[in-house]
Backbone as a printed PyTorch tensor [residue, N CA C, xyz], in Angstrom:
tensor([[[  0.8770,  -1.2190,   0.0550],
         [  0.0760,  -0.0050,   0.0100],
         [  0.9060,   1.1570,   0.0860]],

        [[  0.5080,   2.1810,  -0.6760],
         [  1.2180,   3.6180,  -0.7050],
         [  0.2320,   4.8020,  -0.7070]],

        [[  0.4290,   5.6650,   0.2580],
         [ -0.4650,   6.7930,   0.4320],
         [  0.4300,   8.0280,   0.5070]],

        [[  0.0820,   9.0430,   0.1440],
         [  0.9120,  10.3330,   0.3270],
         [ -0.0620,  11.4600,   0.8850]],

        [[  0.6040,  12.4570,   1.4630],
         [  0.1380,  13.5120,   2.1100],
         [  0.1870,  13.5340,   3.5680]],

        [[  0.2300,  14.7200,   4.1070],
         [  0.5160,  14.7650,   5.5150],
         [ -0.6770,  14.3930,   6.4210]],

        [[ -1.8180,  14.4230,   5.8210],
         [ -3.0730,  14.0660,   6.4530],
         [ -3.0500,  12.6790,   6.9110]],

        [[ -2.4770,  11.8480,   6.1560],
         [ -2.3650,  10.3470,   6.5890],
         [ -1.4940,  10.1030,   7.8000]],

        [[ -0.4120,  10.9700,   7.6980],
         [  0.6890,  10.9040,   8.7220],
         [  0.1540,  11.2660,   9.9980]],

        [[ -0.7880,  12.3640,  10.1470],
         [ -1.1810,  12.9030,  11.3750],
         [ -2.4780,  12.2880,  11.9390]],

        [[ -3.3550,  11.7790,  11.0610],
         [ -4.5480,  11.1630,  11.4770],
         [ -4.7340,   9.7720,  11.0670]],

        [[ -4.3590,   8.7350,  11.9280],
         [ -4.3760,   7.4600,  11.6920],
         [ -4.7670,   6.5410,  12.8700]],

        [[ -5.9900,   5.9270,  12.7540],
         [ -6.5300,   5.0780,  13.8740],
         [ -6.6080,   3.5800,  13.5650]],

        [[ -6.0860,   2.7510,  14.3690],
         [ -6.0990,   1.2640,  14.1170],
         [ -7.0440,   0.6400,  14.9180]],

        [[ -7.7800,  -0.4390,  14.5220],
         [ -8.6690,  -1.2370,  15.2190],
         [ -8.5180,  -2.6540,  14.8300]],

        [[ -8.1380,  -3.6470,  15.5800],
         [ -8.1150,  -4.9550,  15.3060],
         [ -7.4050,  -5.3670,  13.9690]],

        [[ -6.2650,  -4.6160,  13.6780],
         [ -5.6360,  -4.9290,  12.4310],
         [ -6.0180,  -4.0460,  11.2450]],

        [[ -7.0420,  -3.2870,  11.3200],
         [ -7.4260,  -2.3890,  10.3880],
         [ -7.1640,  -1.0230,  10.6750]],

        [[ -6.8510,  -0.1540,   9.6260],
         [ -6.3930,   1.1710,   9.8570],
         [ -7.4120,   2.1530,   9.2730]],

        [[ -7.7680,   3.1060,   9.9880],
         [ -8.6400,   4.2830,   9.4280],
         [ -7.6560,   5.4270,   9.0770]],

        [[ -7.5810,   5.7830,   7.7200],
         [ -6.8020,   6.8530,   7.3470],
         [ -7.7830,   8.0330,   7.1870]],

        [[ -7.8960,   8.9660,   8.0950],
         [ -8.7990,  10.0420,   8.0730],
         [ -8.3880,  11.2400,   7.2730]],

        [[ -9.3550,  11.7410,   6.4260],
         [ -8.9730,  12.7340,   5.4840],
         [ -8.6990,  14.1780,   6.2170]],

        [[ -9.3540,  14.2010,   7.4600],
         [ -9.1840,  15.5190,   8.2340],
         [ -9.6100,  16.6390,   7.4750]],

        [[-10.4980,  16.5710,   6.5040],
         [-10.9390,  17.7140,   5.7600],
         [ -9.9320,  18.2510,   4.6560]],

        [[ -8.8990,  17.5310,   4.3850],
         [ -7.9390,  17.9120,   3.5000],
         [ -8.3770,  17.5160,   2.0630]],

        [[ -8.4580,  18.3800,   1.1120],
         [ -9.1550,  18.0350,  -0.1780],
         [ -8.4200,  17.0710,  -1.0410]],

        [[ -7.0730,  16.8730,  -0.8510],
         [ -6.2980,  16.1200,  -1.6930],
         [ -6.2000,  14.6330,  -1.1380]],

        [[ -6.8970,  14.3730,  -0.0320],
         [ -6.8480,  12.9100,   0.5310],
         [ -8.3530,  12.3610,   0.4920]],

        [[ -8.3820,  11.1750,   0.6470],
         [ -9.7380,  10.5970,   0.7860],
         [ -9.7960,   9.5600,   1.9890]],

        [[-10.8250,   9.4460,   2.7130],
         [-10.8430,   8.5510,   3.7540],
         [-11.0580,   7.1070,   3.3320]],

        [[-10.0430,   6.2680,   3.8710],
         [-10.1040,   4.7500,   3.4460],
         [ -9.9370,   3.9560,   4.7830]],

        [[-10.4430,   2.6810,   4.6670],
         [-10.2140,   1.6200,   5.7920],
         [ -9.2420,   0.6670,   5.1050]],

        [[ -8.1320,   0.3430,   5.7720],
         [ -7.1880,  -0.5500,   5.1190],
         [ -6.9660,  -1.8440,   6.0140]],

        [[ -6.8780,  -3.0000,   5.3380],
         [ -6.4240,  -4.2240,   5.9910],
         [ -4.9700,  -4.4720,   5.9850]],

        [[ -4.2370,  -4.2980,   7.0220],
         [ -2.7950,  -4.2820,   7.0980],
         [ -2.2280,  -5.5990,   6.6660]],

        [[ -2.9270,  -6.7310,   6.8450],
         [ -2.5210,  -7.9720,   6.5530],
         [ -2.5330,  -8.3170,   4.9720]],

        [[ -3.5770,  -7.9870,   4.3340],
         [ -3.7950,  -8.2270,   2.9030],
         [ -3.5540,  -7.0690,   2.0840]],

        [[ -3.3540,  -5.8800,   2.6740],
         [ -3.0840,  -4.6660,   1.8230],
         [ -4.3150,  -4.1140,   1.1000]],

        [[ -5.5590,  -4.8240,   1.3330],
         [ -6.7180,  -4.3560,   0.6450],
         [ -7.3580,  -3.0980,   1.3810]],

        [[ -7.9930,  -2.2770,   0.6900],
         [ -8.5840,  -1.1030,   1.2290],
         [ -9.9210,  -0.7980,   0.6190]],

        [[-10.8880,  -0.0270,   1.2830],
         [-12.0960,   0.2870,   0.7060],
         [-12.1250,   1.9320,   0.8410]],

        [[-12.6700,   2.6820,   0.0730],
         [-12.8140,   3.9810,   0.2170],
         [-14.2830,   4.3510,   0.7870]],

        [[-14.2880,   5.0890,   1.8040],
         [-15.5450,   5.4490,   2.3510],
         [-16.3730,   6.5560,   1.5940]],

        [[-17.7950,   6.2930,   1.5830],
         [-18.4030,   7.2830,   0.7920],
         [-18.5780,   8.6410,   1.4750]],

        [[-18.9070,   9.6380,   0.7030],
         [-19.0560,  11.0610,   1.3100],
         [-20.2600,  11.0530,   2.4450]],

        [[-20.2100,  11.8440,   3.3750],
         [-21.2830,  11.9030,   4.2970],
         [-22.3590,  12.8740,   3.6710]],

        [[-23.6240,  12.6620,   4.1610],
         [-24.7700,  13.4110,   3.5020],
         [-24.5280,  14.8470,   4.0390]],

        [[-24.1590,  14.9940,   5.1860],
         [-23.9940,  16.4810,   5.8810],
         [-22.6120,  16.6320,   6.4230]],

        [[-21.9950,  17.7350,   6.1880],
         [-20.5610,  17.8290,   6.6440],
         [-20.2250,  19.3410,   6.7660]],

        [[-19.3400,  19.6770,   7.7520],
         [-18.9580,  21.0240,   7.8490],
         [-17.4170,  21.0990,   8.2630]],

        [[-16.9090,  22.2520,   8.6460],
         [-15.5090,  22.3260,   8.9260],
         [-14.8810,  21.5190,   9.9830]],

        [[-15.9020,  21.1090,  10.9010],
         [-15.6480,  20.4060,  12.1180],
         [-15.6060,  18.8810,  11.8110]],

        [[-15.8100,  18.3900,  10.6500],
         [-16.1100,  16.9900,  10.3960],
         [-14.9010,  16.0400,  10.8230]],

        [[-15.0310,  15.0070,  11.5560],
         [-14.0960,  14.0910,  11.7680],
         [-14.7560,  12.6820,  11.6640]],

        [[-13.9440,  11.6040,  11.3460],
         [-14.3530,  10.3390,  11.2390],
         [-13.6660,   9.4830,  12.2770]],

        [[-14.4020,   8.5190,  13.0790],
         [-13.7550,   7.7450,  14.0140],
         [-14.0540,   6.2210,  13.7960]],

        [[-13.2030,   5.3860,  14.0520],
         [-13.3550,   3.7850,  13.4500],
         [-13.3930,   3.0050,  14.8600]],

        [[-14.3950,   2.1580,  14.9400],
         [-14.6280,   1.2800,  16.1100],
         [-15.0660,  -0.0570,  15.6530]],

        [[-15.2630,  -0.8440,  16.7740],
         [-15.6990,  -2.3050,  16.5040],
         [-16.8230,  -2.6480,  17.6670]],

        [[-17.8590,  -3.4470,  17.0270],
         [-18.6640,  -3.8770,  18.0540],
         [-18.4230,  -5.3820,  18.2860]],

        [[-17.8370,  -5.6860,  19.3810],
         [-17.3210,  -7.0470,  19.7770],
         [-18.4600,  -8.1470,  19.8860]],

        [[-19.7370,  -7.6540,  20.2290],
         [-20.9410,  -8.6020,  20.2730],
         [-21.3980,  -8.6920,  18.9450]],

        [[-21.7960,  -7.7270,  18.3030],
         [-22.3360,  -8.0060,  16.9250],
         [-21.2800,  -8.2380,  15.8660]],

        [[-19.9750,  -8.1700,  16.2730],
         [-18.8020,  -8.2720,  15.3120],
         [-18.8370,  -7.5540,  14.1160]],

        [[-19.0510,  -6.2280,  14.2300],
         [-19.1670,  -5.3770,  13.2110],
         [-18.2930,  -4.1520,  13.2820]],

        [[-17.5640,  -3.8210,  12.3850],
         [-16.8860,  -2.4680,  12.2380],
         [-17.6370,  -1.4340,  11.8090]],

        [[-17.5490,  -0.3300,  12.6030],
         [-18.4610,   0.9840,  12.2780],
         [-17.5920,   2.2100,  12.0890]],

        [[-18.0180,   3.0470,  11.4850],
         [-17.3430,   4.3770,  11.3160],
         [-18.3740,   5.4640,  11.7420]],

        [[-17.8720,   6.2700,  12.7540],
         [-18.6880,   7.4960,  13.3150],
         [-18.2870,   8.7690,  12.6880]],

        [[-19.1840,   9.3470,  11.9960],
         [-18.9490,  10.7270,  11.2890],
         [-19.4810,  11.7230,  12.3490]],

        [[-18.6910,  12.6370,  12.8380],
         [-19.0290,  13.5360,  13.8820],
         [-18.5910,  14.8940,  13.4310]],

        [[-19.5360,  15.8370,  13.4610],
         [-19.3000,  17.2160,  13.0960],
         [-20.0730,  18.2910,  14.0020]],

        [[-20.2740,  19.3460,  13.5570],
         [-20.9270,  20.4780,  14.4450],
         [-22.3360,  20.1030,  14.9400]],

        [[-23.0810,  19.6280,  14.1320],
         [-24.4610,  19.3990,  14.3910],
         [-24.9680,  18.0930,  13.8310]],

        [[-24.0950,  17.4050,  13.0150],
         [-24.5460,  16.1180,  12.2880],
         [-23.6910,  14.8860,  12.7010]],

        [[-24.4190,  13.8450,  13.1240],
         [-23.8170,  12.6200,  13.6580],
         [-24.3450,  11.4960,  12.7720]],

        [[-23.4550,  10.6650,  12.1430],
         [-23.8840,   9.6560,  11.3120],
         [-22.9180,   8.4670,  11.5820]],

        [[-23.4310,   7.2080,  11.2300],
         [-22.7780,   6.0120,  11.4670],
         [-22.7950,   5.1520,  10.1100]],

        [[-21.7030,   4.5230,   9.7510],
         [-21.5310,   3.6170,   8.5480],
         [-21.0100,   2.2990,   9.1920]],

        [[-21.7900,   1.3510,   8.8230],
         [-21.4220,  -0.2160,   9.1700],
         [-20.7850,  -0.7580,   7.9510]],

        [[-19.5050,  -1.2690,   8.1770],
         [-18.7640,  -1.9790,   7.1570],
         [-19.3340,  -3.4800,   7.0100]],

        [[-19.1480,  -3.9300,   5.8110],
         [-19.4760,  -5.4250,   5.6730],
         [-20.9260,  -5.5690,   4.9970]],

        [[-21.5990,  -4.3910,   4.8580],
         [-22.8440,  -4.4080,   4.2560],
         [-22.7180,  -4.2910,   2.7740]],

        [[-23.8000,  -4.7840,   2.0320],
         [-23.5770,  -4.6690,   0.5290],
         [-23.4780,  -3.3160,   0.0180]],

        [[-24.1350,  -2.2450,   0.7080],
         [-24.1510,  -0.9530,   0.0980],
         [-23.6880,  -0.0420,   1.3210]],

        [[-22.4410,   0.4860,   1.1980],
         [-22.0510,   1.3600,   2.2610],
         [-22.8240,   2.7270,   2.1920]],

        [[-23.5980,   2.9650,   3.3590],
         [-24.1680,   4.2270,   3.4690],
         [-24.3680,   4.6720,   4.7810]],

        [[-24.5080,   6.0230,   5.0500],
         [-24.3930,   6.6070,   6.2770],
         [-25.7860,   6.7220,   6.9610]],

        [[-25.9520,   6.4320,   8.2820],
         [-27.2420,   6.5960,   8.8160],
         [-27.0890,   7.6140,   9.9370]],

        [[-28.2180,   8.5870,   9.8600],
         [-28.1580,   9.6570,  11.0520],
         [-28.4680,   9.0850,  12.2610]],

        [[-27.7140,   9.5560,  13.2720],
         [-28.1440,   9.0850,  14.7020],
         [-28.2560,  10.5000,  15.5860]],

        [[-28.9460,  10.3100,  16.6840],
         [-29.1780,  11.5700,  17.4620],
         [-27.9600,  11.6900,  18.5170]],

        [[-27.7170,  12.8110,  19.0130],
         [-26.7730,  13.1580,  20.0670],
         [-27.4730,  14.2680,  20.8800]],

        [[-27.4480,  14.0310,  22.1470],
         [-28.0600,  15.1270,  23.1430],
         [-27.3210,  16.4300,  23.3210]],

        [[-26.0780,  16.3550,  22.8980],
         [-25.1250,  17.4500,  23.2540],
         [-24.4270,  17.7790,  21.8680]],

        [[-24.5770,  18.9510,  21.3480],
         [-23.7450,  19.3360,  20.1750],
         [-22.3940,  19.7410,  20.7120]],

        [[-21.5270,  19.0640,  19.8470],
         [-20.0650,  19.2390,  20.2350],
         [-19.2580,  19.3160,  19.0090]],

        [[-18.0620,  19.9360,  19.0970],
         [-17.1580,  20.0640,  17.9900],
         [-15.9120,  19.2900,  18.1930]],

        [[-15.6600,  18.2780,  17.3600],
         [-14.3540,  17.3960,  17.6330],
         [-13.1180,  18.2380,  17.4210]],

        [[-12.1470,  18.0070,  18.2330],
         [-10.8170,  18.6330,  18.0600],
         [-10.2420,  18.0570,  16.9020]],

        [[ -9.8780,  18.8580,  15.8210],
         [ -9.3410,  18.3830,  14.5280],
         [ -7.9520,  17.8170,  14.5890]],

        [[ -7.1260,  18.2390,  15.7390],
         [ -5.7610,  17.9180,  15.7220],
         [ -5.3740,  16.6990,  16.6310]],

        [[ -6.5130,  16.0710,  17.2740],
         [ -6.3320,  15.0500,  18.1970],
         [ -6.9970,  13.7170,  17.6300]],

        [[ -6.2870,  12.6260,  17.7290],
         [ -6.9680,  11.4030,  17.2090],
         [ -7.8210,  10.8090,  18.3210]],

        [[ -8.8740,  10.1070,  17.7450],
         [ -9.8140,   9.2700,  18.6570],
         [ -9.0850,   8.0000,  18.9840]],

        [[ -9.6800,   7.2170,  20.0790],
         [ -9.1750,   5.9670,  20.1810],
         [-10.2800,   5.0100,  20.6900]],

        [[-10.0710,   3.7140,  20.2630],
         [-11.0970,   2.7320,  20.4280],
         [-10.6480,   1.7770,  21.6470]],

        [[-11.4280,   1.5870,  22.6010],
         [-11.0720,   0.7000,  23.7320],
         [-12.3890,  -0.1270,  24.0550]],

        [[-12.3770,  -1.4380,  23.9910],
         [-13.2960,  -2.3760,  24.4750],
         [-14.8030,  -1.8800,  24.0980]],

        [[-14.9030,  -1.6950,  22.8210],
         [-16.4000,  -1.4590,  22.4810],
         [-16.7970,   0.0440,  22.5450]],

        [[-15.8990,   0.8770,  22.8920],
         [-16.2520,   2.2750,  22.9960],
         [-15.2410,   3.1430,  22.2000]],

        [[-15.6180,   4.1950,  21.5560],
         [-14.8350,   5.1420,  20.9400],
         [-14.7280,   6.4390,  21.7820]],

        [[-13.4770,   6.9700,  21.9980],
         [-13.3340,   8.1500,  22.8330],
         [-12.7540,   9.1910,  21.8560]],

        [[-13.0960,  10.4240,  21.9950],
         [-12.4460,  11.5770,  21.4210],
         [-12.6640,  12.8930,  21.9670]],

        [[-11.8420,  13.7870,  21.8380],
         [-11.9460,  15.0790,  22.4330],
         [-12.7970,  16.1190,  21.7040]],

        [[-13.5960,  16.8450,  22.5080],
         [-14.3620,  17.8430,  21.6430],
         [-14.6360,  18.9850,  22.5280]],

        [[-15.2000,  20.0080,  21.8830],
         [-15.5770,  21.2050,  22.7580],
         [-17.1970,  21.1580,  22.7750]],

        [[-17.7550,  21.3970,  23.8180],
         [-19.1500,  21.3690,  23.9880],
         [-19.6830,  22.5760,  24.9730]],

        [[-21.0410,  22.7790,  24.8750],
         [-21.4690,  23.6250,  25.9150],
         [-22.1710,  22.9980,  27.0140]],

        [[-21.5880,  22.8180,  28.1580],
         [-22.1040,  22.1270,  29.3150],
         [-22.1600,  23.2930,  30.4730]],

        [[-23.1430,  24.0510,  30.5270],
         [-23.2180,  25.4010,  31.2720],
         [-22.3010,  26.4510,  30.9740]],

        [[-21.1430,  25.9680,  30.3420],
         [-20.2130,  26.8170,  29.8300],
         [-19.4720,  26.1510,  28.7140]],

        [[-18.7130,  26.8950,  27.9150],
         [-17.9430,  26.4920,  26.7760],
         [-16.7730,  25.7080,  27.4040]],

        [[-16.7210,  24.3150,  27.1370],
         [-15.7620,  23.4150,  27.8160],
         [-15.2090,  22.3760,  27.0120]],

        [[-14.0440,  21.7090,  27.2840],
         [-13.5650,  20.6710,  26.5960],
         [-13.9670,  19.3240,  27.2090]],

        [[-14.3840,  18.4610,  26.5460],
         [-14.9610,  17.1550,  26.9680],
         [-14.4920,  15.9570,  26.3030]],

        [[-14.5250,  14.7890,  26.8690],
         [-14.1850,  13.5280,  26.1990],
         [-15.5110,  12.9140,  25.8320]],

        [[-15.6800,  12.7360,  24.6180],
         [-16.8560,  12.0940,  24.0240],
         [-16.7550,  10.5430,  24.0170]],

        [[-17.6500,   9.8700,  24.5300],
         [-17.6580,   8.4400,  24.6420],
         [-18.7890,   7.8260,  23.8490]],

        [[-18.5630,   7.1390,  22.6700],
         [-19.5470,   6.6180,  21.8920],
         [-19.4930,   5.0930,  21.9310]],

        [[-20.6310,   4.5460,  22.4750],
         [-20.7830,   2.9230,  22.5120],
         [-21.0070,   2.5250,  21.0780]],

        [[-20.1180,   1.6770,  20.5220],
         [-20.1440,   1.3260,  19.1860],
         [-21.4680,   0.4670,  18.8550]],

        [[-21.7450,  -0.3850,  19.8500],
         [-22.8920,  -1.3620,  19.5950],
         [-24.1930,  -0.5780,  19.6870]],

        [[-24.5500,   0.1890,  20.7900],
         [-25.7070,   0.7880,  21.0110],
         [-25.8320,   2.2700,  20.2620]],

        [[-24.6430,   2.7260,  19.9330],
         [-24.6050,   3.9140,  19.0580],
         [-25.1520,   5.0560,  19.8530]],

        [[-24.7460,   4.9810,  21.2070],
         [-25.2100,   6.1770,  22.0500],
         [-23.8770,   6.9420,  22.5980]],

        [[-24.2870,   8.2730,  22.8510],
         [-23.2030,   9.0900,  23.2680],
         [-23.2640,   9.3220,  24.8670]],

        [[-22.0930,   9.5190,  25.4940],
         [-21.9750,   9.9890,  26.7550],
         [-20.8300,  10.8990,  26.9160]],

        [[-20.6090,  11.6930,  27.8570],
         [-19.6420,  12.7110,  28.0370],
         [-18.9560,  12.8170,  29.3480]],

        [[-17.6560,  13.0930,  29.3440],
         [-16.9610,  13.3370,  30.4790],
         [-16.2880,  14.7390,  30.4270]],

        [[-16.6250,  15.6720,  31.2480],
         [-16.0500,  16.9600,  31.2850],
         [-14.5520,  17.1010,  31.6650]],

        [[-13.9450,  17.8770,  30.9930],
         [-12.3940,  17.9100,  31.4310],
         [-12.3940,  19.5060,  31.9220]],

        [[-11.7980,  19.6180,  33.1580],
         [-11.7200,  20.8940,  33.6940],
         [-10.6810,  21.7420,  33.1820]],

        [[ -9.5800,  21.1170,  32.7760],
         [ -8.3180,  21.9230,  32.1820],
         [ -8.5290,  21.8880,  30.7530]],

        [[ -8.3270,  23.0060,  30.0940],
         [ -8.2240,  23.2150,  28.5600],
         [ -6.7810,  23.3190,  28.0380]],

        [[ -6.1590,  22.2490,  27.9150],
         [ -4.6750,  22.1810,  27.5690],
         [ -4.5650,  21.0150,  26.5860]],

        [[ -3.4810,  21.0790,  25.7490],
         [ -3.2160,  19.8810,  24.9670],
         [ -3.0080,  18.5360,  25.7100]],

        [[ -3.8190,  17.4140,  25.3290],
         [ -3.5670,  16.1590,  25.9940],
         [ -3.8220,  15.0730,  24.9030]],

        [[ -3.4080,  13.8720,  25.3010],
         [ -3.4550,  12.7170,  24.3240],
         [ -4.3040,  11.6290,  25.0650]],

        [[ -5.1600,  10.8600,  24.3330],
         [ -5.8830,   9.7860,  24.8730],
         [ -5.0990,   8.5840,  24.4120]],

        [[ -4.9720,   7.6210,  25.4380],
         [ -4.1310,   6.5130,  25.2290],
         [ -4.9410,   5.2560,  25.7710]],

        [[ -4.4020,   4.0340,  25.4110],
         [ -5.0200,   2.8110,  25.9640],
         [ -4.1970,   2.3580,  27.0870]],

        [[ -4.4710,   2.5350,  28.3690],
         [ -3.7570,   2.2010,  29.4050],
         [ -4.2890,   0.9810,  30.1530]],

        [[ -3.6330,  -0.3180,  29.6950],
         [ -4.0640,  -1.5830,  30.1450],
         [ -5.4730,  -1.8940,  30.1040]],

        [[ -6.0720,  -1.5190,  28.8790],
         [ -7.4700,  -1.7590,  28.4100],
         [ -8.4110,  -0.6770,  29.1170]],

        [[ -7.9810,   0.3630,  29.5770],
         [ -8.7750,   1.5680,  30.2030],
         [ -8.3880,   2.7720,  29.4440]],

        [[ -9.2430,   3.6720,  29.5040],
         [ -8.9180,   4.9930,  28.8740],
         [ -7.9230,   5.7580,  29.7850]],

        [[ -6.8490,   6.2340,  29.0580],
         [ -5.8030,   7.1390,  29.8330],
         [ -5.7110,   8.3760,  29.2120]],

        [[ -5.4070,   9.3070,  29.9410],
         [ -5.1420,  10.7270,  29.4050],
         [ -3.8060,  11.1280,  29.8470]],

        [[ -2.9650,  11.3550,  28.7770],
         [ -1.6060,  11.7450,  28.9190],
         [ -1.6480,  13.2220,  28.8720]],

        [[ -1.1330,  13.8610,  29.9880],
         [ -1.2450,  15.2920,  30.1450],
         [ -0.0530,  15.8400,  29.4660]],

        [[ -0.0860,  17.2150,  29.0570],
         [  0.7980,  18.0680,  28.3900],
         [  1.7700,  18.5540,  29.5660]],

        [[  3.0210,  18.3850,  29.3520],
         [  3.9060,  19.0060,  30.2910],
         [  4.6930,  20.1490,  29.8180]],

        [[  5.4100,  20.8490,  30.7180],
         [  6.2630,  21.9720,  30.3940],
         [  7.7000,  21.2650,  30.5590]],

        [[  8.5910,  21.8550,  29.5870],
         [  9.9380,  21.3380,  29.6370],
         [ 10.6180,  21.7340,  31.0210]],

        [[ 11.4140,  20.7820,  31.4840],
         [ 12.2000,  20.9140,  32.5580],
         [ 11.9060,  20.0310,  33.7750]],

        [[ 10.8310,  19.0820,  33.6090],
         [ 10.4800,  18.0950,  34.5300],
         [ 10.8910,  16.7200,  34.1910]],

        [[ 11.2300,  15.8610,  35.0140],
         [ 11.3650,  14.3420,  34.6340],
         [ 10.2200,  13.4900,  34.9360]],

        [[  8.9560,  14.1220,  35.1890],
         [  7.8000,  13.2370,  35.4650],
         [  6.9220,  13.2530,  34.2740]],

        [[  6.3450,  12.0530,  34.1310],
         [  5.1620,  11.8930,  33.0900],
         [  3.9600,  11.4810,  33.9180]],

        [[  2.8400,  12.1810,  33.5880],
         [  1.7260,  11.8970,  34.4010],
         [  0.4790,  11.4760,  33.3990]],

        [[ -0.1580,  10.3070,  33.9390],
         [ -1.2580,   9.7300,  33.0480],
         [ -2.4680,   9.5170,  34.0950]],

        [[ -3.5870,  10.1180,  33.5840],
         [ -4.8190,   9.9450,  34.4490],
         [ -5.6210,   8.6490,  33.7690]],

        [[ -5.9970,   7.7670,  34.5910],
         [ -6.7430,   6.6310,  34.1180],
         [ -8.1350,   6.5320,  34.5290]],

        [[ -8.9760,   6.3180,  33.6810],
         [-10.3980,   6.2520,  33.9950],
         [-10.8150,   4.8250,  34.5940]],

        [[-10.8560,   4.7520,  35.7370],
         [-11.1410,   3.4400,  36.4010],
         [-12.6000,   3.0390,  36.4170]],

        [[-13.4630,   4.0740,  36.5250],
         [-15.0210,   3.7940,  36.6230],
         [-15.6420,   4.9870,  35.7180]],

        [[-16.0350,   4.5010,  34.6490],
         [-16.6360,   5.5030,  33.6230],
         [-18.0030,   6.0110,  34.0990]],

        [[-18.8630,   5.1780,  34.8030],
         [-20.1560,   5.5540,  35.2510],
         [-20.0460,   6.7170,  36.4430]],

        [[-19.1880,   6.4380,  37.2460],
         [-18.9110,   7.1820,  38.4680],
         [-17.7080,   8.3660,  38.1390]],

        [[-17.3060,   8.2610,  37.0110],
         [-16.2400,   9.1120,  36.5250],
         [-14.9650,   9.2290,  37.6120]],

        [[-14.5470,   8.0360,  37.9150],
         [-13.4220,   8.0220,  38.8950],
         [-12.0260,   7.9040,  38.2450]],

        [[-11.1400,   8.7170,  38.4730],
         [ -9.8340,   8.7000,  37.8810],
         [ -8.7060,   8.3100,  38.9540]],

        [[ -7.6960,   7.6520,  38.4370],
         [ -6.5820,   7.4560,  39.3860],
         [ -5.2860,   8.0330,  38.4670]],

        [[ -4.3220,   8.6760,  39.3740],
         [ -3.2030,   9.2240,  38.7620],
         [ -2.0260,   8.3770,  38.8790]],

        [[ -1.1510,   8.2480,  37.7260],
         [ -0.0670,   7.4180,  37.5710],
         [  1.0910,   8.3040,  37.1930]],

        [[  2.0020,   8.4040,  38.0170],
         [  3.2100,   9.3630,  37.7160],
         [  4.4480,   8.5120,  37.5550]],

        [[  5.2360,   8.7100,  36.3820],
         [  6.4400,   7.9410,  36.0820],
         [  7.6460,   8.9380,  36.0460]],

        [[  8.7640,   8.3960,  36.5200],
         [  9.9180,   9.2900,  36.5660],
         [ 10.7750,   8.8500,  35.2920]],

        [[ 11.0710,   9.7710,  34.3500],
         [ 11.7500,   9.4210,  33.1410],
         [ 13.1920,   9.6950,  33.2990]],

        [[ 13.9910,   8.9100,  32.5410],
         [ 15.3940,   8.9290,  32.5860],
         [ 15.9710,  10.4030,  32.1450]],

        [[ 15.1680,  10.9240,  31.3010],
         [ 15.6300,  12.3950,  30.7030],
         [ 14.6130,  13.4820,  30.9750]],

        [[ 14.8590,  14.5240,  31.2700],
         [ 13.8930,  15.6530,  31.5410],
         [ 12.7830,  15.7160,  30.5200]],

        [[ 11.6500,  15.7480,  30.9310],
         [ 10.4960,  15.8540,  29.9550],
         [  9.8120,  17.1520,  30.1570]],

        [[  8.5350,  17.0230,  30.7930],
         [  7.7780,  18.1270,  31.0300],
         [  7.2080,  18.1490,  32.3750]],

        [[  6.7620,  19.3170,  32.8480],
         [  6.2210,  19.4720,  34.2450],
         [  4.7110,  19.1450,  34.0220]],

        [[  4.2120,  18.1290,  34.9800],
         [  2.8310,  17.8950,  34.8090],
         [  1.9420,  18.8690,  35.5920]],

        [[  0.6880,  18.8840,  35.1390],
         [ -0.3500,  19.7710,  35.7540],
         [ -0.8670,  18.9680,  36.9020]],

        [[ -1.6660,  19.6500,  37.8060],
         [ -2.2850,  19.0110,  38.9660],
         [ -3.4480,  17.9840,  38.7050]],

        [[ -4.2270,  18.3850,  37.8320],
         [ -5.4510,  17.3640,  37.5470],
         [ -6.0730,  17.7800,  36.2060]],

        [[ -6.9690,  16.7640,  35.7350],
         [ -7.7260,  17.0740,  34.6000],
         [ -9.0860,  17.5690,  34.9380]]])
């Protein structure tokens, strides 16, 4: 397989051996799903409604054994199920209008898609969007701090790697231990080389 363009380098999401190369709204790239074992790929159809905040996220329903792609934008939310005869987007409802962060990748963990977005929750704030791939339902976790961060898979749980300032040898990760009660635990690691200074909480 060979693809060009910086959009593929910056936005690339993998699920169970398949890779979602997201176009990120760049006109000279196209969104595709690739099978890394066979080299085969399929091109995703255009969504029926899109805007400048459009992002696509890739996930898997482990019970129904289906791969799905979520299209999330300013006011439109759609789902495409792979493996069907005709690939087509279906509109779904979301109780909270949100704006996906274009520069941050989403992550899939155990049937749930997570990504960072801006939303209005009593005030304009940054939030972690949780999308259950099987039920196609949204939930949200508010983030108190508005700084660069990265979502990671921490031993099968959602982890948030915080942005540090240069000069510290500590790396800090917050792990979501209980999604329903929104309980976090902090894990601090000492690095061999000075990294960045951690913030106090998320």
